[in-house]
All heavy atoms as an XYZ file, in Angstrom:
649
protein
N      16.207     17.501     -1.516
C      15.661     16.231     -1.427
C      15.674     15.650     -2.845
O      14.952     16.025     -3.701
C      14.298     16.151     -0.838
C      13.629     14.904     -0.798
S      12.257     14.978      0.403
C      10.914     14.620     -0.685
N      16.522     14.510     -3.028
C      16.529     13.926     -4.286
C      16.221     12.404     -4.092
O      16.922     11.676     -3.677
C      17.978     13.976     -4.819
O      18.084     13.212     -6.043
N      14.988     12.008     -4.438
C      14.462     10.683     -4.304
C      14.873      9.840     -5.497
O      14.711     10.321     -6.656
C      12.959     10.715     -4.208
C      12.430     11.433     -3.010
C      10.835     11.414     -3.017
C      12.804     10.887     -1.757
N      15.463      8.650     -5.273
C      15.874      7.799     -6.253
C      15.329      6.408     -6.133
O      15.266      5.823     -5.000
C      17.366      7.646     -6.314
C      18.182      8.938     -6.630
C      19.685      8.667     -6.717
O      20.165      7.819     -5.953
N      20.345      9.434     -7.506
N      14.908      5.783     -7.206
C      14.379      4.444     -7.249
C      15.588      3.482     -7.454
O      16.292      3.726     -8.465
C      13.199      4.247     -8.347
C      12.034      5.063     -7.957
C      12.982      2.823     -8.510
C      11.253      4.555     -6.909
N      15.622      2.446     -6.737
C      16.630      1.437     -6.921
C      16.097      0.008     -6.611
O      15.241     -0.098     -5.723
C      17.830      1.610     -5.948
C      18.619      2.875     -6.170
C      19.820      2.980     -5.238
N      20.030      4.315     -4.914
C      20.502      4.778     -3.744
N      20.691      3.927     -2.745
N      20.659      6.129     -3.564
N      16.525     -1.038     -7.327
C      16.059     -2.362     -7.024
C      16.606     -2.793     -5.610
O      17.721     -2.389     -5.261
C      16.727     -3.205     -8.090
C      17.541     -2.382     -8.848
C      17.438     -0.941     -8.450
N      15.873     -3.571     -4.928
C      16.173     -4.033     -3.538
C      15.806     -5.475     -3.496
O      15.061     -6.023     -4.385
C      15.496     -3.222     -2.487
C      14.001     -3.309     -2.473
C      16.009     -1.831     -2.408
C      13.259     -2.707     -1.335
N      16.270     -6.201     -2.533
C      15.988     -7.639     -2.293
C      14.631     -7.715     -1.679
O      14.100     -6.726     -1.011
C      16.997     -8.251     -1.340
O      16.918     -7.650     -0.030
C      18.377     -8.081     -1.896
N      13.977     -8.826     -1.808
C      12.681     -9.125     -1.216
C      12.889     -9.056      0.374
O      11.926     -8.631      1.032
C      12.134    -10.464     -1.642
C      10.791    -10.922     -0.994
C       9.690     -9.877     -1.302
C      10.410    -12.308     -1.400
N      13.908     -9.587      0.919
C      14.172     -9.528      2.280
C      14.078     -8.082      2.854
O      13.560     -7.813      3.943
C      15.508    -10.166      2.648
N      14.754     -7.151      2.169
C      14.716     -5.758      2.673
C      13.316     -5.125      2.520
O      12.804     -4.466      3.436
C      15.717     -4.906      1.815
C      15.814     -3.402      2.198
C      16.207     -3.266      3.722
C      16.909     -2.778      1.349
N      12.616     -5.555      1.384
C      11.203     -5.057      1.226
C      10.419     -5.610      2.274
O       9.535     -4.853      2.951
C      10.670     -5.438     -0.151
N      10.439     -6.832      2.663
C       9.614     -7.480      3.743
C       9.951     -6.814      5.045
O       9.022     -6.546      5.848
C       9.940     -8.953      3.850
C       9.333     -9.708      2.606
C       9.807    -11.120      2.655
C       8.928    -11.975      3.475
N       9.116    -13.367      3.270
N      11.248     -6.533      5.341
C      11.556     -5.836      6.604
C      10.907     -4.484      6.691
O      10.355     -4.140      7.700
C      13.083     -5.697      6.759
C      13.477     -4.883      7.876
C      13.547     -5.233      9.200
C      13.782     -3.523      7.845
N      13.914     -4.166      9.927
C      14.031     -3.080      9.142
C      13.884     -2.564      6.833
C      14.446     -1.762      9.521
C      14.278     -1.294      7.156
C      14.445     -0.874      8.534
N      11.038     -3.674      5.620
C      10.464     -2.339      5.639
C       8.951     -2.342      5.761
O       8.395     -1.607      6.529
C      10.858     -1.614      4.280
C      10.490     -0.111      4.331
C      11.444      0.748      4.927
C       9.360      0.281      3.806
C      11.189      2.031      4.977
C       9.006      1.706      3.911
C       9.925      2.536      4.502
N       8.239     -3.282      5.075
C       6.835     -3.418      5.123
C       6.435     -3.817      6.560
O       5.540     -3.260      7.160
C       6.208     -4.359      4.077
C       4.767     -4.677      4.434
C       6.412     -3.820      2.752
N       7.226     -4.694      7.163
C       6.952     -5.230      8.491
C       7.065     -4.178      9.551
O       6.373     -4.167     10.553
N       7.878     -3.240      9.295
C       8.156     -2.132     10.341
C       7.334     -0.843     10.072
O       7.246     -0.096     11.071
C       9.601     -1.770     10.354
O      10.058     -1.329      9.078
C      10.513     -2.956     10.826
N       6.864     -0.605      8.905
C       6.146      0.621      8.610
C       4.679      0.515      8.284
O       3.923      1.361      8.409
C       6.870      1.396      7.576
O       6.824      0.593      6.297
C       8.226      1.747      7.878
N       4.274     -0.678      7.745
C       2.853     -0.846      7.290
C       2.109     -1.349      8.459
O       2.318     -2.416      9.037
C       2.892     -1.887      6.175
C       1.731     -1.682      5.222
N       0.471     -1.977      5.487
C       1.797     -1.150      3.938
C      -0.315     -1.681      4.495
N       0.528     -1.242      3.522
N       1.022     -0.652      8.806
C       0.295     -0.933     10.076
C      -0.696     -2.006      9.964
O      -1.132     -2.548     11.054
C      -0.307      0.308     10.638
C      -1.434      0.868      9.791
C      -2.007      2.176     10.379
N      -2.954      2.763      9.543
C      -2.731      3.547      8.565
N      -1.623      4.011      8.240
N      -3.790      4.068      7.817
N      -1.201     -2.400      8.860
C      -2.285     -3.355      8.762
C      -2.085     -4.520      7.824
O      -3.005     -5.361      7.726
C      -3.663     -2.686      8.623
C      -3.757     -1.901      7.313
N      -3.319     -0.637      7.164
C      -4.196     -2.339      6.101
C      -3.465     -0.294      5.930
N      -4.066     -1.223      5.289
N      -1.015     -4.614      7.048
C      -0.782     -5.705      6.072
C       0.504     -6.371      6.458
O       1.522     -5.678      6.704
C      -0.856     -5.235      4.677
C      -2.264     -5.079      4.152
O      -3.167     -5.611      4.619
N      -2.349     -4.232      3.152
N       0.482     -7.680      6.257
C       1.771     -8.422      6.468
C       2.689     -8.239      5.246
O       2.153     -7.927      4.081
C       1.449     -9.841      6.720
C       0.750    -10.179      7.962
C       0.592    -11.593      8.268
N       0.168    -12.347      7.010
C      -0.804    -13.204      6.999
N      -1.401    -13.513      8.065
N      -1.112    -13.800      5.900
N       3.944     -8.525      5.388
C       4.865     -8.410      4.229
C       4.406     -9.503      3.106
O       3.901    -10.612      3.563
C       6.209     -8.766      4.805
C       6.072     -8.405      6.229
C       4.700     -8.684      6.574
N       4.767     -9.204      1.843
C       4.403    -10.178      0.888
C       5.236    -11.452      0.996
O       6.395    -11.371      1.543
C       4.708     -9.430     -0.377
C       5.682     -8.351     -0.050
C       5.355     -8.051      1.346
N       4.804    -12.575      0.441
C       5.665    -13.851      0.487
C       6.567    -14.035     -0.706
O       7.503    -14.793     -0.616
C       4.656    -15.008      0.582
O       3.769    -14.979     -0.493
C       3.840    -14.905      1.929
N       6.168    -13.427     -1.795
C       7.124    -13.630     -2.989
C       7.017    -12.378     -3.840
O       6.282    -11.476     -3.573
N       7.836    -12.353     -4.868
C       7.838    -11.213     -5.767
C       8.493    -11.500     -7.124
O       9.154    -12.525     -7.264
C       8.563    -10.049     -5.153
C      10.064    -10.201     -5.196
N      10.842     -9.104     -5.316
C      10.879    -11.224     -5.077
C      12.165     -9.488     -5.309
N      12.211    -10.785     -5.123
N       8.228    -10.629     -8.071
C       8.969    -10.687     -9.312
C      10.048     -9.571     -9.257
O      11.164     -9.640     -9.792
C       8.071    -10.390    -10.461
C       7.288    -11.631    -10.829
C       6.533    -11.418    -12.107
C       5.738    -12.630    -12.545
N       5.638    -12.846    -13.940
N       9.734     -8.424     -8.613
C      10.552     -7.249     -8.536
C      10.266     -6.447     -7.261
O       9.050     -6.273     -6.970
C      10.321     -6.359     -9.794
C      11.048     -5.011     -9.759
C      12.507     -5.152     -9.986
C      10.421     -4.169    -10.943
N      11.175     -6.002     -6.590
C      11.080     -5.125     -5.489
C      11.888     -3.850     -5.687
O      13.065     -3.927     -6.076
C      11.478     -5.748     -4.159
O      10.673     -6.865     -3.851
N      11.322     -2.709     -5.470
C      11.941     -1.421     -5.652
C      11.961     -0.653     -4.329
O      10.934     -0.685     -3.528
C      11.220     -0.582     -6.705
C      11.225     -1.097     -8.108
C      10.465     -0.142     -8.980
C      12.651     -1.286     -8.642
N      13.052      0.005     -4.127
C      13.136      0.869     -3.001
C      13.333      2.363     -3.406
O      13.849      2.646     -4.398
N      12.728      3.258     -2.656
C      12.811      4.677     -2.820
C      13.800      5.197     -1.815
O      13.519      5.048     -0.601
C      11.443      5.321     -2.764
C      11.435      6.855     -3.009
C      11.861      7.090     -4.447
C      10.097      7.328     -2.713
N      14.870      5.795     -2.183
C      15.917      6.209     -1.337
C      16.061      7.822     -1.361
O      15.891      8.351     -2.439
C      17.225      5.663     -1.741
C      17.362      4.205     -1.400
C      16.950      3.328     -2.316
C      17.889      3.732     -0.240
C      17.018      1.897     -2.133
C      18.028      2.382      0.043
C      17.604      1.503     -0.880
N      16.259      8.366     -0.211
C      16.529      9.759     -0.157
C      17.992      9.797      0.421
O      18.292      9.713      1.615
C      15.658     10.528      0.888
C      15.803     12.056      0.957
O      16.715     12.487      0.194
O      15.203     12.656      1.768
N      18.906      9.834     -0.554
C      20.358      9.618     -0.186
C      20.588      8.160      0.035
O      20.299      7.315     -0.743
N      20.959      7.908      1.332
C      21.160      6.513      1.787
C      19.980      6.025      2.653
O      19.944      4.820      3.117
C      22.445      6.395      2.613
C      23.693      6.680      1.786
C      24.396      7.772      1.911
C      24.045      5.650      0.912
C      25.496      8.053      1.167
C      25.229      5.891      0.139
C      25.948      7.029      0.281
O      26.970      7.254     -0.500
N      18.990      6.756      2.935
C      17.857      6.464      3.734
C      16.696      5.827      2.902
O      16.168      6.468      1.966
C      17.321      7.659      4.449
C      16.122      7.296      5.310
C      18.444      8.302      5.301
N      16.309      4.653      3.218
C      15.172      3.995      2.563
C      13.952      4.603      3.100
O      13.619      4.548      4.257
C      15.202      2.433      2.800
C      14.120      1.529      2.175
C      14.181      1.699      0.692
C      14.253      0.145      2.647
N      13.094      5.184      2.178
C      11.892      5.854      2.676
C      10.621      5.278      2.109
O       9.535      5.692      2.446
C      11.990      7.384      2.374
S      12.196      7.862      0.679
N      10.696      4.193      1.276
C       9.540      3.521      0.709
C       9.962      2.278     -0.146
O      11.076      2.222     -0.623
N       9.017      1.334     -0.262
C       9.194      0.257     -1.036
C       7.964     -0.130     -1.802
O       6.828      0.240     -1.488
C       9.651     -1.032     -0.199
C      10.899     -0.766      0.545
C       8.471     -1.462      0.688
N       8.148     -0.838     -2.945
C       7.004     -1.306     -3.767
C       7.385     -2.739     -4.259
O       8.551     -3.063     -4.568
N       6.396     -3.664     -4.193
C       6.592     -5.006     -4.506
C       5.644     -5.383     -5.691
O       4.426     -5.198     -5.640
C       6.330     -5.997     -3.351
C       6.614     -7.447     -3.737
C       7.260     -5.567     -2.126
N       6.217     -5.969     -6.741
C       5.517     -6.432     -7.898
C       5.546     -7.955     -7.928
O       6.654     -8.559     -7.856
C       6.106     -5.878     -9.195
C       5.390     -5.946    -10.531
C       4.261     -5.034    -10.454
C       6.313     -5.538    -11.555
N       4.343     -8.545     -8.023
C       4.318    -10.076     -7.935
C       3.433    -10.650     -9.044
O       2.871     -9.873     -9.880
C       3.676    -10.433     -6.563
O       4.471     -9.906     -5.481
N       3.320    -11.969     -9.043
C       2.420    -12.636     -9.960
C       1.030    -12.259     -9.537
O       0.701    -12.088     -8.318
C       2.590    -14.143     -9.822
C       3.982    -14.501    -10.326
C       4.197    -16.121    -10.110
N       3.060    -16.931    -10.464
C       2.821    -18.122    -10.248
N       3.730    -18.762     -9.377
N       1.791    -18.816    -10.676
N       0.041    -12.243    -10.485
C      -1.323    -11.920    -10.063
C      -1.882    -12.951     -9.108
O      -1.663    -14.139     -9.262
C      -2.064    -11.951    -11.427
C      -1.049    -11.742    -12.472
C       0.206    -12.360    -11.905
N      -2.765    -12.505     -8.197
C      -3.303    -13.436     -7.220
C      -4.460    -14.215     -7.889
O      -4.550    -15.430     -7.644
C      -3.890    -12.617     -6.088
C      -2.701    -12.013     -5.300
C      -4.758    -13.490     -5.150
C      -3.160    -11.006     -4.158
N      -5.219    -13.667     -8.841
C      -6.225    -14.412     -9.544
C      -5.554    -15.364    -10.612
O      -4.811    -14.939    -11.418
C      -7.179    -13.446    -10.312
N      -5.827    -16.631    -10.501
C      -5.249    -17.638    -11.341
C      -5.566    -17.315    -12.922
O      -4.626    -17.618    -13.649
C      -5.725    -19.002    -11.062
C      -5.003    -19.546     -9.844
C      -5.367    -21.082     -9.684
N      -6.631    -21.100     -9.142
C      -7.363    -22.254     -9.003
N      -6.902    -23.315     -9.510
N      -8.508    -22.250     -8.408
N      -6.730    -16.891    -13.202
C      -7.007    -16.598    -14.596
C      -6.214    -15.487    -15.134
O      -6.010    -15.400    -16.389
C      -8.493    -16.229    -14.729
C      -9.487    -17.339    -14.340
S      -9.285    -18.840    -15.311
C      -9.896    -18.243    -16.823
N      -5.684    -14.611    -14.384
C      -4.873    -13.514    -14.918
C      -3.337    -13.814    -14.871
O      -2.567    -13.115    -15.472
C      -5.039    -12.267    -14.077
C      -6.409    -11.650    -14.027
C      -6.543    -10.459    -13.086
C      -6.797    -11.153    -15.428
N      -2.999    -15.089    -14.292
C      -1.597    -15.429    -14.158
C      -1.223    -16.112    -15.457
O      -1.085    -17.286    -15.546
C      -1.387    -16.321    -13.050
C       0.087    -16.541    -12.728
O       0.943    -15.848    -13.310
O       0.411    -17.312    -11.868
N      -1.001    -15.296    -16.574
C      -0.641    -15.828    -17.895
C       0.851    -15.835    -18.157
O       1.286    -16.375    -19.193
C      -1.332    -14.991    -18.992
O      -0.813    -13.638    -18.933
C      -2.788    -14.978    -18.822
N       1.640    -15.294    -17.170
C       3.041    -15.084    -17.372
C       3.384    -13.796    -17.968
O       4.551    -13.367    -18.069
N       2.363    -13.051    -18.418
C       2.577    -11.743    -19.090
C       2.082    -10.667    -18.145
O       2.286     -9.482    -18.369
C       1.843    -11.639    -20.405
C       2.314    -12.679    -21.409
C       1.474    -12.525    -22.657
C       3.735    -12.452    -21.823
N       1.428    -10.977    -17.144
C       0.745     -9.970    -16.208
C       1.534     -9.906    -14.876
O       2.190    -10.935    -14.471
C      -0.636    -10.275    -15.890
C      -1.468    -10.316    -17.160
O      -1.217     -9.529    -18.058
N      -2.528    -11.121    -17.164
N       1.477     -8.879    -14.211
C       2.062     -8.680    -12.848
C       1.061     -7.806    -12.053
O       0.197     -7.125    -12.614
C       3.431     -8.000    -12.953
N       1.260     -7.882    -10.790
C       0.339     -7.159     -9.869
C       1.088     -6.404     -8.819
O       2.054     -7.063     -8.225
C      -0.623     -8.148     -9.254
C      -1.665     -7.625     -8.372
C      -2.672     -8.658     -7.920
O      -3.246     -9.272     -8.767
O      -2.800     -8.756     -6.716
N       0.854     -5.197     -8.559
C       1.495     -4.477     -7.437
C       0.802     -4.996     -6.129
O      -0.393     -4.778     -5.919
C       1.349     -2.921     -7.520
C       2.045     -2.467     -8.790
C       1.902     -2.285     -6.267
C       1.758     -1.044     -9.158
N       1.604     -5.783     -5.356
C       0.980     -6.378     -4.156
C       1.237     -5.668     -2.944
O       0.550     -5.771     -1.904
C       1.520     -7.807     -3.910
O       2.972     -7.761     -3.966
C       1.014     -8.738     -5.074
N       2.184     -4.652     -2.868
C       2.516     -4.000     -1.657
C       3.210     -2.722     -1.947
O       4.175     -2.729     -2.673
C       3.206     -4.768     -0.654
C       3.130     -4.245      0.813
C       1.844     -4.480      1.485
N       1.784     -5.935      1.986
C       0.831     -6.785      1.479
N      -0.053     -6.395      0.593
N       0.785     -7.995      1.905
N       2.815     -1.611     -1.293
C       3.674     -0.422     -1.231
C       3.738      0.019      0.220
O       2.663     -0.202      0.937
C       3.166      0.744     -2.153
O       1.918      1.105     -1.668
C       3.174      0.363     -3.552
N       4.757      0.609      0.668
C       4.807      1.171      2.023
C       5.754      2.359      1.985
O       6.873      2.247      1.314
C       5.231      0.035      3.056
N       5.473      3.346      2.789
C       6.433      4.506      2.838
C       6.491      4.939      4.312
O       5.734      4.556      5.214
C       5.956      5.718      2.048
O       4.801      6.282      2.620
C       5.647      5.286      0.642
N       7.466      5.745      4.563
C       7.608      6.239      5.911
C       6.927      7.651      6.026
O       7.147      8.332      6.989
C       9.146      6.428      6.285
C       9.830      7.445      5.399
O       9.247      8.010      4.418
O      11.122      7.603      5.642
N       6.174      8.001      5.036
C       5.501      9.329      5.074
C       6.151     10.410      4.245
O       5.652     11.533      4.263
N       7.266     10.044      3.587
C       7.848     11.059      2.786
C       6.902     11.510      1.714
O       6.249     10.755      1.049
C       9.161     10.471      2.093
O      10.003     10.042      3.151
C       9.854     11.426      1.117
N       6.932     12.802      1.469
C       5.985     13.505      0.453
C       6.271     12.880     -0.881
O       7.375     12.864     -1.342
C       6.241     15.023      0.522
C       5.272     15.757     -0.346
C       5.505     17.148     -0.191
N       4.887     18.030     -1.135
C       3.781     18.622     -0.970
N       3.149     18.543      0.174
N       3.130     19.258     -1.922
N       5.128     12.508     -1.536
C       5.034     11.971     -2.905
C       5.805     10.669     -3.051
O       5.982     10.243     -4.220
C       5.721     12.992     -3.877
C       4.900     14.292     -3.966
O       3.601     14.211     -3.875
N       5.522     15.363     -4.092
N       6.180     10.020     -2.008
C       6.919      8.716     -2.117
C       6.038      7.634     -2.781
O       6.516      6.913     -3.655
C       7.403      8.302     -0.722
N       4.862      7.514     -2.360
C       3.960      6.438     -2.877
C       3.722      6.688     -4.349
O       3.750      5.630     -5.148
C       2.663      6.396     -2.115
C       2.062      5.018     -2.112
O       2.781      4.012     -1.977
N       0.728      4.801     -2.142
N       3.479      7.883     -4.797
C       3.305      8.131     -6.228
C       4.544      7.777     -7.057
O       4.520      7.243     -8.164
C       2.942      9.662     -6.427
O       1.735      9.920     -5.778
N       5.727      8.142     -6.530
C       6.952      7.867     -7.220
C       7.180      6.308     -7.365
O       7.591      5.824     -8.359
C       8.124      8.550     -6.529
C       9.373      8.402     -7.280
C      10.239      9.602     -7.158
C      11.503      9.507     -7.923
N      11.735     10.551     -8.786
N       6.873      5.591     -6.312
C       6.946      4.115     -6.347
C       6.015      3.538     -7.328
O       6.369      2.697     -8.164
C       6.814      3.558     -4.968
C       7.912      3.888     -4.040
C       6.581      1.992     -4.982
C       7.607      3.630     -2.555
N       4.756      3.954     -7.289
C       3.728      3.455     -8.303
C       4.144      3.754     -9.692
O       4.052      2.859    -10.568
C       2.373      3.999     -8.005
C       1.475      3.126     -7.190
C       1.382      3.417     -5.761
C       0.792      2.062     -7.751
C       0.611      2.552     -4.992
C       0.069      1.252     -6.916
C      -0.086      1.525     -5.529
O      -0.837      0.700     -4.795
N       4.642      4.910     -9.914
C       5.114      5.242    -11.319
C       6.253      4.454    -11.788
O       6.289      3.958    -12.896
N       7.210      4.160    -10.933
C       8.292      3.274    -11.291
C       7.831      1.822    -11.540
O       8.348      1.214    -12.447
C       9.340      3.333    -10.208
N       6.913      1.344    -10.684
C       6.429     -0.031    -10.892
C       5.608     -0.194    -12.199
O       5.490     -1.283    -12.771
C       5.643     -0.452     -9.694
C       6.396     -0.770     -8.468
C       5.483     -0.931     -7.267
C       7.357     -1.943     -8.638
N       4.963      0.884    -12.668
C       4.181      0.809    -13.807
C       4.934      0.883    -15.157
O       4.397      0.677    -16.188
C       3.004      1.886    -13.776
C       2.010      1.642    -12.740
C       1.009      2.840    -12.628
C       1.205      0.368    -12.979
N       6.201      1.310    -15.030
C       6.971      1.498    -16.301
C       7.333      0.148    -16.848
O       7.474     -0.802    -16.285
C       8.217      2.241    -15.947
C       7.927      3.651    -15.848
C       9.246      4.489    -15.682
C       8.989      5.942    -15.532
N      10.244      6.661    -15.415
């Protein structure tokens, strides 16, 4: 099992969140979306957006607004690690 992080489109991230996340809707916008792939299989996504709080939206800050996985072991940790770099 070789998990790889790759950039993805917002449309693909929204589709994945919509099909796998049980209680949150897909995000409406983003600065960056990353996908976690096991070979050719998408097993998780992470979305980085502008901060929701207006006082924090200085142009230099970002907020992780959504992550979703299919249950692959350590997928969420790998996504968070990539988004924080």
